[in-house]
C-alpha positions in Angstrom: -30.0 -22.4 2.8 -28.4 -25.6 4.1 -25.0 -25.0 5.6 -22.0 -26.9 4.3 -20.7 -27.8 7.8 -23.2 -28.4 10.6 -22.0 -29.3 14.1 -24.4 -30.3 16.7 -23.8 -31.2 20.4 -20.1 -32.0 19.7 -18.4 -33.3 22.8 -14.8 -34.4 23.5 -14.0 -36.1 26.8 -11.0 -37.6 28.5 -11.7 -40.2 31.1 -15.2 -38.9 31.6 -14.0 -35.2 31.9 -15.4 -33.1 29.1 -13.0 -30.6 27.3 -15.5 -29.7 24.6 -19.0 -29.4 25.9 -21.9 -29.5 23.4 -20.6 -27.2 20.6 -23.1 -26.0 18.0 -21.7 -24.4 14.9 -22.5 -24.0 11.2 -20.5 -22.7 8.2 -21.8 -22.0 4.7 -20.0 -22.5 1.4 -18.0 -19.4 0.6 -18.3 -18.1 4.2 -15.8 -17.7 7.0 -16.5 -18.5 10.6 -13.9 -17.3 13.1 -13.8 -19.3 16.4 -12.1 -17.1 19.0 -11.1 -17.4 22.7 -8.1 -17.8 25.0 -5.8 -20.7 24.9 -7.4 -23.7 26.6 -11.0 -22.8 25.5 -11.3 -25.9 23.3 -11.0 -24.2 19.8 -8.3 -26.4 18.4 -9.6 -29.6 20.0 -13.0 -28.9 18.3 -11.3 -28.6 15.0 -9.2 -31.8 15.5 -12.2 -33.8 16.5 -14.0 -32.9 13.2 -11.2 -34.6 11.1 -10.6 -37.5 13.4 -7.3 -36.1 14.7 -8.1 -35.7 18.4 -5.7 -37.5 20.8 -6.2 -41.3 21.0 -7.5 -41.0 24.5 -10.3 -38.7 23.5 -13.9 -39.8 23.3 -15.7 -37.8 20.7 -19.5 -37.7 20.4 -22.2 -35.6 18.8 -22.6 -34.9 15.1 -20.7 -33.0 12.4 -21.8 -33.3 8.8 -19.9 -32.0 5.8 -22.3 -31.7 2.8 -24.5 -34.3 4.4 -21.6 -36.7 5.2 -21.3 -37.5 8.9 -17.7 -37.1 10.2 -18.0 -38.1 13.8 -17.7 -41.9 14.5 -16.3 -42.7 11.1 -13.4 -45.2 10.8 -10.0 -43.7 10.4 -9.7 -45.4 7.0 -12.8 -43.5 5.8 -11.6 -40.2 7.3 -8.2 -40.5 5.5 -10.1 -40.5 2.2 -12.0 -37.3 3.3 -8.9 -35.5 4.7 -7.1 -33.5 2.0 -9.9 -34.1 -0.5 -13.1 -32.8 1.1 -11.7 -31.2 4.2 -8.2 -29.9 4.9 -6.4 -28.2 7.8 -3.7 -25.6 8.1 -1.8 -25.9 11.4 -0.4 -23.2 13.5 3.3 -24.1 13.3 4.4 -25.0 9.7 7.9 -26.0 10.8 6.6 -28.8 13.0 3.9 -29.8 10.4 6.2 -30.1 7.4 8.6 -33.1 7.1 12.1 -31.6 7.7 13.7 -34.3 5.6 11.6 -34.0 2.4 11.7 -31.4 -0.3 8.8 -29.0 -0.4 7.5 -29.9 -3.9 7.5 -33.6 -2.9 5.4 -32.9 0.2 2.8 -31.0 -1.9 2.8 -33.7 -4.5 2.0 -36.4 -1.8 -1.5 -35.0 -1.5 -2.0 -35.3 -5.3 -0.7 -38.8 -5.2 -3.3 -39.8 -2.7 -6.3 -38.0 -4.2 -5.6 -37.8 -7.9 -4.5 -40.1 -10.8 -1.8 -37.8 -11.9 1.6 -39.3 -12.8 4.7 -38.3 -10.8 5.9 -35.7 -13.3 2.5 -34.1 -13.5 2.2 -34.1 -9.7 5.5 -32.2 -9.3 4.4 -29.7 -12.0 1.1 -29.2 -10.3 2.9 -28.7 -7.0 4.9 -25.8 -8.5 1.7 -24.3 -9.9 0.1 -24.5 -6.4 3.1 -22.8 -4.9 2.9 -20.0 -7.5 -0.9 -19.6 -6.8 -0.1 -18.8 -3.1 2.4 -16.1 -4.0 5.7 -18.1 -3.8 8.2 -16.6 -6.2 10.7 -18.7 -8.1 8.5 -21.7 -7.2 10.4 -24.2 -9.3 13.5 -23.6 -7.3 11.7 -23.4 -4.0 10.1 -26.7 -4.7 13.5 -28.4 -4.5 14.3 -26.8 -1.1 13.9 -28.2 2.4 11.6 -26.5 4.9 14.4 -25.0 6.9 15.6 -23.1 3.9 12.3 -21.1 3.7 11.1 -18.2 5.9 8.2 -18.6 8.3 5.9 -16.8 6.0 7.0 -18.9 3.0 6.5 -22.1 5.0 3.0 -21.1 5.9 2.2 -20.4 2.2 3.5 -23.9 1.5 1.1 -25.3 4.2 -1.8 -23.4 2.5 -0.8 -24.8 -0.9 -0.8 -28.3 0.6 -4.3 -27.7 2.1 -5.7 -26.4 -1.2 -4.1 -29.2 -3.3 -7.2 -31.4 -3.1 -9.6 -28.5 -3.7 -11.4 -29.1 -0.3 -15.0 -28.0 0.4 -13.9 -27.2 4.0 -10.7 -25.5 5.1 -9.8 -25.3 8.8 -7.1 -22.8 9.7 -5.8 -23.3 13.2 -4.2 -19.9 14.2 -2.2 -19.9 10.9 -0.8 -16.4 11.5 0.2 -16.6 15.1 4.0 -17.0 14.5 4.1 -14.4 11.7 5.1 -10.7 11.8 2.3 -8.2 11.1 3.2 -7.6 7.4 3.4 -11.3 6.6 0.2 -11.9 8.6 -1.7 -9.4 6.5 -0.4 -11.1 3.3 -1.5 -14.6 4.5 -5.0 -13.3 5.5 -5.4 -11.7 2.1 -4.3 -14.9 0.5 -6.9 -17.0 2.4 -9.7 -14.5 1.6 -8.8 -14.8 -2.1 -8.4 -18.6 -2.3 -11.4 -19.6 -0.2 -14.2 -17.7 -2.0 -16.0 -21.0 -2.8 -14.8 -22.8 0.3 -16.2 -22.9 3.8 -13.4 -21.6 6.1 -13.3 -22.3 9.8 -10.7 -19.9 11.1 -9.5 -20.5 14.7 -7.7 -17.6 16.5 -7.2 -16.0 19.9 -6.6 -12.6 18.2 -9.8 -10.5 18.0 -7.9 -8.1 15.8 -7.6 -10.7 13.1 -11.4 -11.4 13.2 -12.4 -8.2 11.4 -10.0 -9.0 8.6 -11.2 -12.5 7.8 -14.6 -13.4 9.2 -18.3 -13.2 8.2 -19.5 -14.6 11.5 -17.9 -15.2 14.9 -18.2 -17.9 17.5 -16.7 -17.1 20.9 -15.6 -20.1 23.0 -15.0 -20.4 26.7 -14.3 -23.5 28.8 -15.3 -25.8 25.9 -18.5 -24.0 25.2 -19.7 -21.6 22.6 -20.8 -18.6 24.7 -21.7 -16.1 21.9 -22.3 -16.2 18.1 -23.1 -13.4 15.7 -22.1 -11.5 12.6 -18.6 -10.0 12.8 -20.1 -6.5 13.0 -22.4 -7.4 15.8 -19.7 -9.1 17.8 -17.1 -6.4 17.3 -19.5 -3.4 17.8 -22.1 -4.7 20.3 -20.7 -7.7 22.2 -23.3 -9.1 24.6 -21.4 -11.7 26.6 -19.1 -10.2 29.2 -16.3 -12.5 28.1 -16.5 -11.2 24.5 -16.5 -7.6 25.7 -13.4 -8.3 27.9 -11.6 -9.9 24.9 -12.3 -6.8 22.8 -11.1 -4.4 25.6 -7.8 -6.1 25.6 -7.1 -5.4 21.9 -5.0 -2.3 21.3 -6.7 0.3 19.2 -4.2 2.6 17.4 -6.9 5.3 16.9 -7.8 5.4 20.6 -4.6 4.9 22.7 -5.0 3.8 26.3 -3.2 5.6 29.0 -1.2 3.1 31.1 -1.5 -0.7 30.7 -4.1 -2.4 28.5 -7.1 -3.9 30.3 -6.7 -7.6 31.1 -9.2 -10.4 32.2 -8.6 -11.4 35.8 -8.2 -15.1 36.6 -7.8 -17.8 34.1 -9.7 -20.3 31.9 -10.9 -23.3 33.9 -8.6 -26.3 33.5 -9.5 -28.7 30.7 -12.1 -31.2 31.9 -12.7 -29.3 35.2 -16.1 -29.8 36.8 -18.0 -26.5 36.4 -21.1 -25.4 38.3 -23.2 -22.5 37.0 -21.6 -20.2 34.5 -18.0 -21.0 33.7 -17.1 -17.4 33.4 -18.6 -16.5 36.8 -15.2 -16.3 38.7 -13.9 -13.7 36.3 -17.1 -11.7 35.7 -18.0 -8.5 37.6 -21.8 -9.1 37.0 -22.2 -12.5 38.5 -25.0 -13.2 41.0 -26.5 -16.2 42.8 -28.1 -17.5 39.6 -24.7 -17.5 37.8 -23.2 -19.6 40.7 -25.8 -22.4 40.5 -27.4 -22.6 37.1 -25.6 -22.9 33.7 -26.7 -20.2 31.3 -28.9 -21.2 28.4 -27.3 -21.4 25.0 -28.5 -19.5 22.0 -27.1 -16.2 20.6 -25.4 -15.6 24.0 -24.9 -17.9 27.0 -25.2 -15.4 29.8 -27.8 -14.6 32.5 -26.9 -10.9 32.2 -26.1 -10.1 28.6 -24.9 -6.6 27.8 -27.5 -4.4 26.1 -25.6 -1.2 25.9 -23.4 -0.3 22.9 -19.7 0.0 24.1 -18.3 3.5 24.0 
């Protein structure tokens, strides 16, 4: 089956220094791919590059097709017609993404003004319906309020309704639950599962605990590369890349409390655009040898010279 979104050799460079290094990803209609990794791994930059929203200084190359339509290299005018209609994005911080001087209903209606032929009154009515569809109570009154008058969870629901207004084929969610408390986070994840049954969802997160709740497949990124891909069950139960295993060890398990401090990953992610020889995870890996120092690992299911084969206890 042809995937709805197909990304091949996607690269993003700043002044010749690559921040995203040959990413390969696919997402099918009605499926959710979670892209995980620490801050600075290139997750958000990958997503921004797909929609032509990377910083002006970025040079983007490679290929990303949405239903056969190439996204990379398109003029901004053409991308504006695609954004909101065929592909939409939910950003991490709704307070900085929403216009603080414009009523909520008007902001949702703006998407409808661009992508539909509805009149002003019909757009505002549809905006209220969209707010109701994402679980916002008393939506008609809320539509007349400003962003600062809503809670964080309510603002994120507004962002979801804006993203869904154009009925996009692809929805990109960039850490949409990071700033929310656990209860509201669960509600937002449930909402996304419900509302994206026929939509390809690219869900970006650094939280491995969220992955089990939302994803069908997982792609683990490190230093601008995809280092492991697989089904959510395979990744969570039998991670093969040492970085994936280290991420999972750092997630608290309420059923198996750890005595003392939680395990951490020593060191830090290489600086964006840093020159890397050999395996980028080598300085933080306890299994590195001479091959890891000199030769980049091959990509495929797992980019590691010494992938794990045992099932974690």
